[in-house]
C-alpha positions, 0 to 999 in steps of 0.5 A, a space after each residue: 500499500 505504501 509503495 503505491 502512495 509513493 509512486 502516486 506521489 511521484 506521478 502528481 509531482 513529476 514536473 517538480 521532481 524533473 525540475 529538481 533533477 535537472 537544475 541541480 541547485 534546488 534544495 531537496 527539502 524545505 527544512 530551513 523554511 519550516 525551522 523559521 516558521 516553527 515558532 509561528 506555528 507553535 503559537 498559532 493559537 495565540 495569533 487568534 488574539 491579534 485584535 482583528 483580521 487586518 492585524 493578523 495579516 499585518 502580523 503575518 507580513 512582519 513575520 514573513 519579512 523577519 523569516 526571510 531576513 533570517 533565512 538570508 543571513 541577515 540579523 532580523 533585528 538590525 534589518 528591521 531597525 534599518 528598514 524603519 529608519 530609511 523607510 520615511 524618506 525612501 521613494 516609493 519607486 524603489 521599496 523593493 530595494 528594502 526587502 530583506 535579500 542579500 546581494 548574493 540572493 539578488 545576483 542569483 535571480 
């Protein structure tokens, strides 16, 4: 029974499996992402009391940015402080430059 489920899973994700095998630089799992979101997942009952749906959405966006900073090897606290300092005078048409991405990651795009 398990073998049939495994084969079925491969059939369902054939395109992803082929892309992974042909590319060579894609990670085989998403453990780094799971490790970053674990504190949020563990405390998700607490997030039910964010105050409103919009407040919950804002909290999720902030957590996503902080997690992205951490995944890219940046200190989330330092990145946030730097971004909040720059934000009031930063041009809107360059706002994507404030995202928590390392130059190495940006070059790889």
